[in-house]
Phi, psi and omega in degrees: 000139179263124178246126170255125174250114175277141193068035192287346175255007172285185184297298174290325179295315177295317178295327172296306185306317186291313173311301189296321180292319180286322186276342177227084176291348177279343177274162163267104185256120178250121170254119193250130186197152177266352183055040181286318189279141184286133181100346183291339174299333178298345186272347189291329173289331181290319181302313184298309181301321180289342185088015168286146182252130178263140173231123177278118186199172185238133182280351170290327175286092185296323178298317183300319181291324178294341176278001172292123169315161187306132182244161173260332185222141166233123180253111183257097185254358188282146170179156162271101198267010178291132175291341185267348186298146179085352190285334176284353182092006170268089189265339196300313190295304187290327171298307182290335180283299195282323181254302183300319175300317180296328184285323180302306182298314172308314184292325177292312175304318175300313179308324196247002184059041197258155177285140173247124169254111190248121176276103175263203190218156171290348181286353166300342171275134185298126183301332190283319173302314182297333180281330178270020180276158187275133182236154164240134191266113180263173188299323185239010187194166166267146172241143173278132182290152180297326180263122180239161177277348191232154172285158172086014180221136173211182174305333181284345176131201189253127180253169186295338184280004176289131180310146189248025171282135177112165185290168183204025195066157179301319181302303182303319189291320182286326179292318186294318184292331172298317185289321179298318178299314180307311185302316180303309178297326177293315183287322183268341182229002178072025176298127180270113186223156174233136181237117178253113174269096193271142168287221171282128173248130183220158170163193179295144177079020179263127178270079192294143173225172183298332184257359186192124170089036191297322176299323174296310184299321176297317185289318176309317182288325174296313182291326181268358182068034184257149186283158181239173175215133166275114183260134180070167178065038184070019179056038183274337186066022179270358177294146202231136164228152166272157181228150172228136182294137181302328180291331173293319175298318181304315185299317182288325177298316178298322173298325184275330177293329185284339181224073185292332176284329170297331184264359186292123171101357184281136178223111187195165181286139172231118188189181184279337184069185185305318184294340181233074179221155182218141159276176178286327184290322183285319174304320174297325172294318176295318182297318175300320188287326185286318185267339182079013188241130170251119178254159177290135181232117177281177176222131186222142176273005179301132179244132175268159181297141182085346176304139174228152181286324188219131164223115175229132182282113170279100186278008176327309177306303176308312189295327176291349182255339191216158174266004177293136181213149175307134177256357183241141169281164181305315178290334170299313179304313182294319175305310175302318178305305174307319181291327177294317185297310189298318189276352176234038192305307186288318182294324181293311182302325182280330184278328181259354174081026173275142171277152179222000000 
């Protein structure tokens, strides 16, 4: 079987490519990536050691994708994933990568009657609605109140029934538009597709930034002794996200690839849920304990476009279809990231610009 992973040198794509190549040496796993994101080049030796074939190319280039030999599975991980992308007015790259690139991938899957696994995002949910939810203020975090003004929201988190009216960041808008394209191709051409709406995914080999990969970013700053800031919400650090270890996501995608007909048509949240979630305050405490380092952390009431106080995935729809569950707690995820940082300190520092 030939499996194409677009964005295959990125954080999720490389971990998927490595795991599938090692787990199925009889398969041909192709990691297709333009190496746009800083640090993605560090994954190339990993791909080679695992037996995955790296092809440098861009999903915006339909001819480059079309040159790939016939495939049975396409796992679409390519994206410009920053929630702040396009806010400066430079919109071409995220639009062309996230939407035109997704279209090119969908067309390739249609060409070969291949299964499409599309990694989408919780950012498809509008930030206006998420900002207006009823919250309870606990000592270290915001909690979702049991009674909410909108459907699809409960103390368990955000479900797929949340109304989709309103802006959601350019990243979220392009991913939702791609989801709608996939639905049309499924209805009109019989495309077998899975859409996984991922919350925060974290783990080794993530090049964390302030606008994407926040928990890795937080741990990197503790390890290298760099100051941080709690942004927004009174600088309290109580904003909350759920998180999922990348290996848990890999296990779910492997299950979906193994049974394409049963998973065809699934659109649902994939995340850690309430049980695997952290506020920035809680993440700080874990980072201090793991690294033995306390860094200065300021507070600012500045709110960035698209910020929300709480996002937790309600995965009830997913859990109704599979026995898969997250297997690692929040501290386990951070501890695994720290082991990776310590084992690759010089390379990580060089790729991300940290002084040591």
